[in-house]
C-alpha positions in Angstrom: 96.5 96.5 121.6 99.8 98.4 122.4 101.7 100.0 119.6 105.5 100.3 119.2 106.6 103.7 120.6 108.4 104.4 117.3 105.1 104.7 115.5 105.0 108.3 116.6 106.0 110.7 115.3 104.8 109.4 112.0 107.4 108.3 109.4 109.2 105.9 111.6 107.8 102.5 112.4 104.7 101.4 110.5 103.3 99.4 113.5 102.9 96.2 111.5 105.4 94.0 113.4 104.5 92.2 116.6 106.3 92.5 120.0 108.7 89.8 121.1 107.2 88.0 124.0 110.6 88.1 125.8 110.7 91.8 125.6 113.6 94.0 124.5 117.1 94.1 126.1 117.2 97.8 127.0 120.8 97.1 128.0 123.0 95.5 125.4 122.9 91.7 125.7 126.4 91.8 124.0 127.8 93.1 127.3 126.7 90.0 129.2 123.8 88.0 130.6 122.9 89.3 134.1 120.9 87.4 136.7 117.8 89.3 137.7 117.7 91.4 134.6 114.3 92.4 133.4 113.5 93.3 129.8 111.4 96.2 128.5 108.0 94.8 127.6 105.6 95.9 124.9 107.3 99.1 123.9 109.6 98.2 121.0 108.4 95.9 118.2 110.5 93.2 116.6 111.2 95.2 113.5 112.6 98.2 115.4 114.5 95.9 117.8 116.2 94.2 114.8 116.9 97.6 113.2 118.6 98.9 116.3 120.5 95.7 116.8 122.0 95.6 113.3 122.4 99.4 112.8 123.3 100.6 116.3 124.5 97.8 118.5 126.8 96.4 115.8 128.8 99.6 115.9 128.6 100.0 119.7 129.8 96.5 120.4 132.4 96.2 117.6 133.8 99.7 116.9 133.5 101.8 120.1 135.7 101.7 123.2 133.3 99.1 124.7 134.4 96.7 121.9 138.0 96.8 123.3 136.8 96.6 126.9 134.7 93.5 126.1 137.9 91.8 124.9 139.8 92.8 128.0 137.0 91.7 130.3 137.0 88.3 128.6 134.3 85.7 129.5 132.8 85.5 126.0 130.1 88.1 126.9 128.1 87.9 123.6 125.6 85.3 122.7 127.1 81.8 122.0 125.0 81.5 118.8 126.5 84.7 117.3 129.5 84.6 115.0 132.8 85.7 116.6 133.7 89.1 115.4 137.5 90.0 115.3 137.2 93.7 116.1 140.9 94.2 115.3 140.6 93.0 111.7 137.0 93.9 110.8 134.9 97.0 111.4 131.1 97.4 111.1 128.7 99.6 109.1 131.6 101.5 107.4 133.3 102.1 110.7 137.0 101.0 110.9 138.3 98.1 113.0 139.6 98.8 116.5 143.2 99.8 116.4 145.6 99.3 119.4 149.2 100.5 118.9 152.0 99.3 121.1 155.8 99.4 120.8 157.5 96.4 119.2 160.2 95.6 121.8 162.7 94.7 119.0 162.2 97.4 116.4 161.2 100.1 118.9 158.4 101.3 116.7 154.6 101.1 116.9 152.8 98.1 115.6 149.2 97.0 115.7 148.2 94.7 118.5 145.3 92.4 119.3 144.3 92.6 123.0 142.6 89.9 124.9 141.6 88.9 128.4 143.5 90.7 131.2 145.2 93.0 128.6 147.3 90.2 127.2 148.4 91.2 123.7 150.0 89.8 120.6 151.1 91.4 117.3 148.3 91.6 114.8 148.8 90.1 111.3 150.3 92.9 109.4 153.0 94.2 107.1 155.1 97.1 108.2 156.4 99.2 105.2 158.6 102.3 105.2 158.6 105.1 102.7 161.6 107.1 101.4 161.2 109.8 104.0 161.0 107.3 106.8 157.2 107.3 107.0 155.7 104.1 108.4 152.5 102.5 107.3 150.9 99.4 108.8 148.9 97.2 106.4 146.4 94.8 108.0 146.4 91.2 106.7 143.0 90.2 108.1 141.9 87.7 110.8 142.2 84.5 108.8 145.7 82.9 109.0 147.3 82.0 105.7 144.8 84.1 103.7 145.0 87.8 102.7 142.2 90.3 101.9 141.9 90.7 98.1 142.9 94.4 98.2 146.2 93.9 100.0 148.5 92.8 97.0 147.3 95.8 95.0 147.8 98.2 97.8 151.4 96.9 98.4 152.2 97.3 94.7 151.0 100.9 94.8 153.2 101.6 97.8 156.2 99.8 96.2 155.8 102.1 93.1 156.0 105.2 95.3 159.3 104.0 97.0 158.1 102.0 100.0 160.0 98.9 101.2 159.0 96.1 103.5 160.5 96.3 107.0 158.6 93.6 109.0 155.6 91.3 108.8 153.7 89.4 111.5 151.7 86.2 111.3 149.9 83.6 113.4 152.1 80.6 112.4 155.3 79.6 110.5 153.2 78.8 107.5 151.4 82.1 107.7 154.8 83.9 107.8 156.1 81.9 104.8 153.1 82.9 102.8 153.5 86.6 103.8 157.2 86.4 102.9 156.2 84.9 99.4 153.7 87.7 98.8 156.1 90.5 99.8 159.0 89.0 97.9 156.9 88.8 94.7 156.0 92.5 95.0 159.1 94.1 96.6 161.8 91.6 95.6 163.5 88.9 97.6 165.6 89.9 100.6 167.0 87.9 103.6 164.3 87.2 106.2 164.7 86.1 109.8 161.7 84.4 111.5 161.6 84.9 115.2 159.2 84.7 118.1 158.9 87.5 120.7 159.6 86.8 124.4 156.3 86.3 126.3 155.5 88.3 129.4 157.0 91.6 128.3 155.2 94.7 129.4 154.7 97.3 126.6 153.0 100.7 126.4 149.8 100.6 124.3 147.3 103.2 123.1 144.0 103.1 121.4 142.0 105.9 119.8 138.3 105.9 118.8 136.2 108.2 116.6 132.8 108.4 118.2 130.2 108.8 115.5 126.5 109.7 115.5 125.8 106.0 115.2 127.7 105.3 118.5 125.8 108.1 120.3 122.5 106.8 119.0 123.3 103.4 120.5 124.0 105.1 123.9 120.8 107.2 123.6 118.8 104.0 122.9 120.1 102.4 126.0 119.3 105.5 128.1 115.8 106.1 126.7 114.7 102.4 126.9 116.1 102.1 130.4 114.1 105.1 131.5 110.8 103.6 130.1 111.6 100.4 131.9 112.2 102.1 135.3 109.3 104.6 135.0 106.4 102.5 133.5 104.1 105.5 134.1 105.5 107.0 131.0 104.1 105.5 127.8 106.9 106.6 125.5 104.4 108.5 123.3 104.8 111.8 125.2 105.7 114.6 122.8 108.7 115.5 125.0 110.3 112.3 123.7 109.9 113.0 120.0 113.3 114.5 119.6 115.2 111.6 121.3 113.2 109.1 119.2 114.1 111.0 116.1 117.8 110.9 117.0 117.7 107.2 117.9 115.7 106.1 114.8 117.4 108.3 112.1 120.2 110.2 113.7 121.1 113.9 113.2 124.1 116.1 113.1 125.5 117.2 115.4 124.7 115.1 118.4 123.0 117.2 121.1 121.4 114.5 123.2 124.4 112.5 124.6 127.0 114.4 126.7 130.0 113.4 128.7 129.7 113.9 132.4 132.4 113.7 135.2 129.7 112.8 137.8 130.2 109.1 138.5 127.3 106.8 139.4 129.6 104.2 141.1 133.3 104.3 141.9 135.9 101.8 140.8 136.6 99.4 143.6 133.1 99.4 145.0 132.5 96.0 143.6 134.7 92.9 143.5 134.6 92.8 139.7 134.0 95.3 136.9 130.4 96.7 136.7 128.1 98.9 134.6 125.6 101.3 136.1 122.5 102.9 134.6 120.7 105.7 136.5 117.5 107.3 135.4 116.7 110.8 136.8 113.3 112.5 136.9 113.5 116.0 138.3 111.7 119.3 138.2 113.0 120.4 134.8 114.0 117.3 132.8 114.2 113.6 132.3 117.7 112.1 131.9 119.5 108.8 131.9 123.1 108.3 132.9 125.2 105.3 131.8 128.6 104.3 133.2 130.3 101.3 131.5 133.1 99.0 132.7 133.8 100.7 136.0 136.7 99.0 137.8 138.1 97.3 134.6 141.9 97.7 134.6 143.5 97.7 131.2 146.8 99.6 131.8 146.1 101.3 128.5 145.6 104.9 127.4 142.3 105.2 125.6 141.3 108.4 123.8 138.0 109.0 122.1 137.3 111.8 119.7 134.0 113.0 118.4 133.0 114.0 114.9 132.9 117.6 116.1 136.6 117.5 116.9 136.3 117.2 120.7 138.6 114.8 122.4 137.9 112.8 125.6 140.8 111.1 127.4 139.9 109.2 130.5 140.3 105.9 132.3 137.7 103.3 131.3 134.8 103.3 133.8 135.4 106.9 134.9 133.3 108.4 132.2 129.5 108.8 132.4 127.3 109.4 129.4 124.3 111.7 130.2 121.4 111.2 127.8 119.0 114.1 127.6 115.6 112.6 127.1 113.4 115.7 127.2 111.6 118.1 129.5 109.5 116.9 132.4 105.9 116.8 131.1 104.5 116.7 134.6 103.2 119.8 136.5 104.5 118.1 139.7 107.8 119.0 141.3 109.3 115.6 141.7 112.8 114.3 142.1 113.7 110.6 141.8 116.4 108.3 140.6 116.0 104.7 139.7 118.5 102.3 138.1 120.7 99.3 138.5 124.3 98.1 138.8 125.2 95.2 136.5 128.1 93.6 138.2 130.2 90.9 136.7 131.0 87.6 138.5 134.7 86.6 138.6 133.6 83.4 136.9 130.3 82.6 135.1 127.6 81.1 137.3 125.0 78.9 135.7 125.2 80.7 132.4 125.2 84.2 133.9 128.1 86.6 133.5 127.0 88.7 136.5 124.0 89.9 138.6 121.6 92.9 138.7 121.8 95.0 141.8 119.2 97.8 142.5 120.9 101.2 142.5 120.4 103.2 145.7 120.0 106.8 144.7 120.7 108.4 148.1 118.4 111.3 147.1 115.9 112.9 149.3 112.5 112.8 147.6 110.6 116.0 148.3 106.8 115.9 148.6 105.3 116.4 145.2 103.5 119.7 144.7 101.9 121.6 141.9 104.3 124.0 140.2 101.6 126.7 140.2 101.3 126.5 144.0 104.9 127.2 144.8 
């Protein structure tokens, strides 16, 4: 009977949980359901699959750049049975919510925005307060209209005691605004308030920044490693060369040395009629790698900056960044070069429950005749 690949090295999975008959989604189901997609079978048990889903994918789908791109792509990419997660109001696993800043056309200062399909945006529920030296602070009011997170009144009182004043607040309805006004008046004192609605259709500049943590990179590594095992079934997953990547995925480590940014694109924006993802798995003379390119061709009109815990900063257009996952050294004594993978291309409209289709990736590589390294 097959064992979960995370039973070795020892200290990870105890091997007691069964496999899911449907297999494991090596590519996140939260990014869509693709016609022709094939799961990874009998490699990852239910317990490990659930662990990775709650610990890694929750952060990947709700706190990383892909969280924002999912909103812009629209189409309700996640499972219908899953609770809707407002990424602008709530983070995950001690990671903060996604923050998008854009200029308020009236006040000419940055406010927090919620971005949706086709980059349409609206002001997030928030209170804008200003300190005695002109410093601006934006206080989130949560996702649920007419209700406030328990900590907000206390936080506003603390700021009032240090000299802050209320400048603006934003809500989802007239009633929501009235309740915000009542809360702020109780804390800061009553002052004249004007309720107004912004003009729709205005184009504003927006920027979003992300802190990429070890948990995010572990999620990327998991996609790359499991994809490689899917495309190269001759590897069992128990090869000792994979011990380090399994350690990183299962428990994490600092600093990340397995997932690197690469400028070498797998596909180019515009090659497909709609946005697409690409996953390419490389087996060469020296090493085993997987490359992941997400949301190629998605236009947001936004500047997106990602920073790592080590202080490095990555600024690029979405879809023009490839994550290279170092899986380990090539355990074979054969000189062999190959690439296998897929493009997961979205439809413009859902078709029979599918968000897109799976297309085999053509590597374009010449595959030399395998030969023993000792005979070169």
